[in-house]
N, C-alpha and C positions, 0 to 999 in steps of 0.2 A: 405171522405173518403165513397164510396160505400155501398149499404147495404151488397153485395155479398162478397165483399172485409173483410169487418168488420165482418162478420159469418164466413167466413175460416179464419181470423186470430181465433177469440174467439174459434174456436174451433179445427184445427190443432197446430194452434201458442200459444195455451194457456198453453203451456208447458213453454216459453220463458219468456213470461208475468210475469210470476207466477216466473222464475226464476232471475228477476231481483231482486226478493224481499228476495230470497234465504231461500224462505218459500214454505213449502209442504202440503200435507192433508194427511190422510190417506183411504185409503180404500180396494176395493177388490173386487172380482168376487162372490161372493155369497150373497145371498139376505136375512139373517138371519136379525130378527125383533131385533130393537134396545134396550138394557137392560136397559134405562134411562125413570124413571119416568117424571121427571120436576117437580115444587115446584111454583106456581104462587105467593106463598105470599112472595118469596124472589127475585121479580121485583121491579125494581125503581119507584116512583110514583111524576109527580110534576107537575105545570102548563107551563113548558118548552114547547118552541116550539119544533117540530119536524125536522131532518135534514136529508134530502136523496140524498147517491151519486152514480150517474150511469155511466157506460160507454157506449155511446150511437153508435148505428149503423147509425145515420142519424136523420134529422128531424120527420118522422115517429116516431119511436121509442120515440124520445124527448117530442115529442107533445104528445103521446099516455098516457107517463107516467105521464107526470105533468097536462096533465087531470084527469089522476085519483087518483092523491093525494090531487087535486085540488078538486076532489068532495068528499072522504071521508075526509077532513079537513074542508068543509063545512057541512057534515053530522053528524060530532062526537065532531063538536066545538073544536077542537084543529090545532093550527097551523103547517102548513108543509109548509117547501119550498122543491125544488129539485134542485140540481146542478149536472152539467153536466160535468165530470172529460174531460180533454185534454191529461192526463196519470193516468187515475185509480190507477193503483199500488202503483205508486211514490205518488200519493195525499192523497189516503188511509193510507198509511205508516207515510208519513212529520203529519196526523193527529193523530194518535197514539202516536208517539212520542212526540206530542206537547201536550198532554191529552186533546187534543178537538177534537175526530175523530166524523163522522156522526153516527146519531142514526141507522140508516139501511141503506145499500152499498151493491152492486153487489158483489159476493166474488165467487173465484174459488175455485172447490176442490185442488188444486195445494199449493193454499193460505191457505187452513184452519187452518191445523196443527200447523205452525209456530206461527199461530196468538191466535191460543187454547193452545199453549204449555208457552206463556210468559201473559196468562190472558187478553187479549183483547177481547175476544171474550164471547158473555154472549150465551149457551147452551139453546136456548129455543124452541128445535124445537117438543118437548114431550108435550108441552103445548097449541101444534097450534090445535084448535076444528077440524079443517080437516086434521089431519096429517096420517089418515088413508088412503085417498084420494089419496095422492100421489105413484106414481109409487116405488113399491119396489126397484129397482137397485138405485133408485134417492135419497131414504131416507138411503138406506147402502151408496151412495156416500160419503152423506155428517154427517155418523156416525163415531164417533172417541168413541174410549176406552168407548162403549156402550152408548155415547150421543148421538143423533140427535141433531144436532148445530143449522140446519137453515133451511127455507122453501126453497125448490127449485121453480126458478121464472119459466122455461122452459127448455127443452133441444132439443138436435137434435140426430139423427142417421145416419148412413150409409145406402146407396140402391146401388144398379143397375138400372144407370141411359141409356137407350135405345135410339139411334137414330132411328126413325119409318123409316126414307125414306130408311137412309143404310141399316136398318135390310130387310125390303121389297125387295129391288133391289140385295140384296143377294140371293133372294128367301127364308129368313124367314119367318115363321108366327108366331102366337100367341102360337101354340103349341110348339116351342123350344126354348122360353123363359128358360135359363138354371135352375135348380134347384141343380144340382150337379156339382165338380170338372169337372168329364168328360165330360159334357153338356158344360160349360163354355170352356175349352181346344177348345170342336168343334165349337161352334161359335164362338170363336174369331178367329180361324183359317181363317173361312169360310169370316168374315168381315173385315179379314188385307187383304190389296191390297198395291199397291205402291205408297206412300207417304200418307197413312193410317194404323193404328194399330186397332187391334180387340178391344185392352182395355187398358186404362190407369190411373194410380193413382198416387198419393203422393210418393214420395222416403221417405217414414217414416211409423213410425209404428203406426199412429195415422190412414194407410190407411192398409198398408199389415198386422198390428195386427188384420186385421178381417179373415184373413186365417188362422192365430193361434188361434181366436178364434174358428173358423169352424174344424180346426183340433184336439185340445185339450180338448174345452169345458170350459179350464179355463184361457187361457192368461199368464200374466209373475210369475203372485202371487197366490197363492191358498192358505188360512187360514191362511194368513200370512209369508208364506214358498215361498220360489225365487223357478220358478221351468220353469226358461226361455229355459233352454237347454233340456227341457223333447223330448223323442224319437216323440211324436207329434207335438210339435213344430218344431223339426228339418226337420220333412217330411214336415208342412206347407211350410220353407223355402227353400225348396228343391222343393218344386211345384210350387212356383213363379220364383224361378231362371231357372226353365226349361221353363219356356213360357217365360221370359225376353228374353233366350237365342235362342229360337224359332223364338221370333219377333215378337209372337203376342199378348205377351203383352210389355207394355213401361213405362218408369217413365214420366209424363207430365214434369218434369222440365228437369232434365239432359239428357233424350234422348228426347223429343220433343223437347226441347229450350223455352217452353211457362210457364206463372207462376204460374198456376194450374190445377185441372183437368178439372173444370168449361171451363176455355179459350179454354184446347186442345177438349174441345168435342163440343162447342160453335164453334171454328174455324174449325170442323169438320176433325182435327187431330186424332182422336179417334171416333170410331162408340159407344163405350160403355166408362163410366168411375164408378170408384167407389168416390161417393161422399156423402155430407151431404144435407140436405133440403135446406140451405141454395145457393143452384144450381137455386133454381125457380126464385130468384130476377135475377141472372145474365143472366138467357133463356131471361125472361121476359124484362128488359131493354137494355141488349146486343144483344141478339139472338132469336127478337120476333118470327121469320117465320122459327125455327126448331122446328119439330112435336119430343115429345120424351116420353117413358115411365118409370114409377120409376117402379123398381121390385125389392124384397127381395133378397138378395143375396142369391147366391146357396148354400149348404149345403155341408158340408166337411166329413171327417170320424168319427166327434163328432156330427153332424148335424148343425143346422145353429146358426150363430154366427154374429153380428157386435159390433161396439162401440158405446157409447154415450159420449155427449159432454153436459155439464151444467153448471150454473151457480147458487148460491141462495141468499137470501134476507140476508145477512150478521146482527147481532145487536152487538153493542158495549158493552164492559161490564159496559164502564162508562157513559152511557146513562143514563141521571137522569130521563128520563122516558120511561122504558122499558114496562110499560103496556100499552102507547098508541102503542108505535113502535109494540109490538104484535099485537094490533088490525089491525094497518096499515099493517101490513105482510098478516094476513091472507085476505083481504080486497082484497092484489093484485094480491092473489094468489086463489082467490075465483072462481067459477065455469065461472061465465059471465064473470068479468074483463078479464080472461084468454082468453075467445073466442075472447072478443075484443082486445086484445094485438095480437093474432093471426093473426085475421081481417087487424088489422093496419100494424104490421111490419114482421110477418110470423113465428115466433116461434112454436113450438109445445107445448100445455100446460101440466105443469108436475103434473096434476090431473086425475085420471081416470076418474071422472066423465063428463069430458070436450071429452071424447074420441067419443063417437058417434056424438056428433055435430060438433067435429072439422070432422072427416070421412064425414060426410056428405056434409061440405063444402066444402071440398077437396078432392073427390071421388078418384083423378086421385095420391095421394101421401099417399097412406094409407099403404103403403108399409113402410115407413119412422117409423109409430106408430106403426105397428104390430112389427117391430123390437125392440121396448122397451123389450119385453118379453122373449127376449134371451140377450139383450146388457149386454155388458162388459164395464168396464171403465177402464181406465191408472191406472198402480199403483201410487199411490200417498204418500205412505210414504216419512219421511224427508230424502232427498237426492235422491228420484225415478226421477227427474226432471232432474240431471247432468247424471244419467245412461242413460236415454232415450233419452236427447240430444248427447251422445256418441254413442248410438243403431241407431239414425238415421243414422248418420256419415258414420257408416258402412254400414249401407242396400243402399247406394248411390254406395257402390261396391260391390253390391250381385251378381248379373251378372257373375263377375269374381273371385267372393270371395268365401268362405266355409262354409254352412250354420253352420255347428257344431262347427266352431271355432268360428265364429261371436256370435252364444249362448250361447259358454263356458265363452266367453267376460263378456256380459253382464249377465250373471249366476253367475260368482264371483262379478261384481261390484251390484248386486241388494243384495248378501246373505253381502256383506259389511254394506249393508241400512238394511235389514231387520232381519238379525242376524239368 
């Protein structure tokens, strides 16, 4: 599997992966500081070697993680080995069921609550020396009942990707990059031609949800309460529906018959797409001749909004050497190491101290990082996976559907999940 394909799976498809386990995490869209304090005295300690389980996007990621763990092992004197899962959720679940889980492992927010509720996870986030360096939205994404569970290992956001040649050919300039919905409507209409749509994106909340974030500022769940059918969210879907009907927006899959937004952009079936920073790998590997610009998503009635996607370094409650696992997690999320990972296989560092160096190294991609300031994340309460899967199915029919009816259905389903 190529890097851009895996990144797309980890971003838009993480819900389905986690759904296989029927486990989910707890989240929201607020950025409050976690209440837990943590106590290093209750960490286990032993001479046992550490085991690390990852789900890799390819050889570059595997090699980078293996090299980093080996360097830490040599420096610390603690033996540690890395295993690459063929099916991370399944192998992780099997490890917990057998009583022999890895010490550290990739963990997505959707899986956190289930594992936390059954006692499989160690909440160690507040023990991290660099805990205050992580972006607040990432900390909140991995906080449950006031406890910061695990160190975010990296993250992605969504931005507007623009084909420079098509933009120029349409008579548009840098000053025309849209900053509002009205401006997005105008440029999408200008860029739409026979056989090409102005803007394309996935038929799923993980893309359409950006408009809801921009309209409501709160997404689907706010302060633990379902707000899916708020007037603001209805306004967002009304806007998307109107543009789908006008033919200036399109779903990359159902409308254009392509695999994802990156393919629609690469094949120039769309002049603009809403995608995450994993698209850069696709452009480099598959469409190297296309010149493009990455811009922040336009603001809606409530201001700017985007979605974030992330994983953390989960720690097993049954790990016999949690003290060493904590040190390894700190090492893997340190500034220099995260910058090395970014250079090796493309993720954005989860810590704020790496922002300047990352931006200097990736000046054309800074819109992705800027999005961290206003990024929201998907609701991850227990049962939210199934709700979002149903929502995505309904979004496929948005062009012929009723936004109010769709969101009323989502509201009812969410209320059953969040109370």
